[in-house]
Each structure stands twice: as structure tokens, then as C-alpha cells.
DRENDO-1510 file (C-alpha; in Angstrom, 1 decimal, always signed):
<recs>
REC; n; res; u; v; w
REC; 1; UNK; +1.5; +10.7; +24.3 .
REC; 2; UNK; -1.2; +9.8; +21.9 .
REC; 3; UNK; -3.3; +6.7; +21.4 .
REC; 4; UNK; -3.0; +4.5; +18.3 .
REC; 5; UNK; -6.4; +4.5; +16.4 .
REC; 6; UNK; -5.9; +0.8; +15.4 .
REC; 7; UNK; -4.6; -1.0; +18.5 .
REC; 8; UNK; -5.3; +1.5; +21.2 .
REC; 9; UNK; -1.8; +1.6; +22.5 .
REC; 10; UNK; -0.9; +4.9; +24.3 .
REC; 11; UNK; +2.7; +5.4; +23.2 .
REC; 12; UNK; +5.1; +8.2; +23.6 .
REC; 13; UNK; +6.6; +7.7; +20.1 .
REC; 14; UNK; +3.2; +7.7; +18.3 .
REC; 15; UNK; +3.0; +9.7; +15.1 .
REC; 16; UNK; +0.5; +11.3; +12.8 .
REC; 17; UNK; -0.2; +10.7; +9.2 .
REC; 18; UNK; -1.9; +13.3; +7.1 .
REC; 19; UNK; -3.6; +12.1; +4.0 .
REC; 20; UNK; -4.2; +14.0; +0.7 .
REC; 21; UNK; -7.8; +14.5; +1.7 .
REC; 22; UNK; -6.8; +16.2; +4.9 .
REC; 23; UNK; -7.6; +13.4; +7.3 .
REC; 24; UNK; -5.2; +13.0; +10.2 .
REC; 25; UNK; -4.5; +9.6; +11.7 .
REC; 26; UNK; -2.5; +8.6; +14.8 .
REC; 27; UNK; -0.5; +5.4; +15.0 .
REC; 28; UNK; +2.0; +3.8; +17.3 .
REC; 29; UNK; +3.7; +1.7; +14.5 .
REC; 30; UNK; +4.0; +1.4; +10.7 .
REC; 31; UNK; +2.2; -1.9; +11.0 .
REC; 32; UNK; -0.9; -0.2; +12.3 .
REC; 33; UNK; -0.6; +2.6; +9.7 .
REC; 34; UNK; -0.4; +0.0; +6.9 .
REC; 35; UNK; -3.3; -1.9; +8.4 .
REC; 36; UNK; -5.5; +1.2; +8.3 .
REC; 37; UNK; -4.3; +3.1; +5.2 .
REC; 38; UNK; -2.7; +0.8; +2.7 .
REC; 39; UNK; -4.6; +0.0; -0.5 .
REC; 40; UNK; -5.6; -3.6; -1.1 .
REC; 41; UNK; -4.6; -5.5; -4.2 .
REC; 42; UNK; -7.6; -6.0; -6.4 .
REC; 43; UNK; -6.4; -9.5; -7.5 .
REC; 44; UNK; -5.0; -11.3; -4.5 .
REC; 45; UNK; -6.3; -9.1; -1.6 .
REC; 46; UNK; -3.0; -8.4; +0.1 .
REC; 47; UNK; -2.3; -5.0; +1.7 .
REC; 48; UNK; +0.1; -3.1; -0.6 .
REC; 49; UNK; +2.9; -1.8; +1.6 .
REC; 50; UNK; +5.5; -1.3; -1.1 .
REC; 51; UNK; +5.4; +0.4; -4.5 .
REC; 52; UNK; +2.6; -1.6; -6.0 .
REC; 53; UNK; +1.1; -0.9; -9.5 .
REC; 54; UNK; -1.8; +1.2; -10.6 .
REC; 55; UNK; -3.5; +0.3; -13.8 .
REC; 56; UNK; -6.6; +2.2; -15.0 .
REC; 57; UNK; -7.2; +3.6; -11.5 .
REC; 58; UNK; -7.0; +0.1; -9.9 .
REC; 59; UNK; -4.3; -1.0; -7.4 .
REC; 60; UNK; -2.3; -4.2; -7.5 .
REC; 61; UNK; +0.6; -5.5; -5.5 .
REC; 62; UNK; +2.7; -6.5; -8.5 .
REC; 63; UNK; +2.8; -6.8; -12.3 .
REC; 64; UNK; +1.5; -10.4; -12.2 .
REC; 65; UNK; -1.7; -9.4; -10.4 .
REC; 66; UNK; -2.1; -6.4; -12.7 .
REC; 67; UNK; -1.7; -8.6; -15.8 .
REC; 68; UNK; -4.2; -11.2; -14.3 .
REC; 69; UNK; -7.0; -8.6; -14.1 .
REC; 70; UNK; -6.2; -5.9; -16.6 .
REC; 71; UNK; -5.0; -8.0; -19.5 .
REC; 72; UNK; -4.6; -5.3; -22.1 .
REC; 73; UNK; -3.1; -2.4; -20.0 .
REC; 74; UNK; -1.6; -4.9; -17.5 .
REC; 75; UNK; +0.6; -6.4; -20.3 .
REC; 76; UNK; +2.6; -3.1; -20.2 .
REC; 77; UNK; +3.5; -3.6; -16.6 .
REC; 78; UNK; +6.9; -5.1; -15.7 .
REC; 79; UNK; +8.0; -6.1; -12.2 .
REC; 80; UNK; +11.6; -5.2; -12.9 .
REC; 81; UNK; +13.3; -3.0; -15.4 .
REC; 82; UNK; +16.6; -3.6; -17.1 .
REC; 83; UNK; +18.9; -6.6; -17.3 .
REC; 84; UNK; +19.6; -9.0; -14.5 .
REC; 85; UNK; +23.1; -8.6; -13.0 .
REC; 86; UNK; +25.7; -11.1; -14.3 .
</recs>
């Protein structure tokens, strides 16, 4: 068993996450992993747990937030691609 570094729970199904920088983190849930590691939207401040958008090295949760902050480059961002289903 290992102890979650966020909540302190000692859990037999804990897991490790290794980052690109080589850091190793131990968590008991995805919720704790997101809390510790997820980037934060530079417009609305929400934790980005999905795909998100990166514009000019800045992270946003969606195209709307990217366009709100990065007007020129953000204008290229679309939240969905293609036509809507009929």
C-alpha cells in the first residue's frame, strides 16, 4: 500500500504518475491526481482535466477562454470540428 500525497489515504489501489520532468507522484484517485497536477485555465481558473487548449504556451480549458485572452491567436481555436449531426 502507498499513501496518497494529496489526501493522505493509505490505499491498496494507489498508483504512481511519472511526469516528463521525472517527478514521481502517488495518488489514491484520479481526483487527487487532477488536484495536484492538472494545469489551470488562465482565463477562468478551472482545473483542466480534459483536452484543454494551448495557445502561445498558455493553457485554457476551452476555445472561448482562449479567445477571451489571446484574441489574435485564440481566434483560430474551435471547440468542435466539423458539422453538427443532423
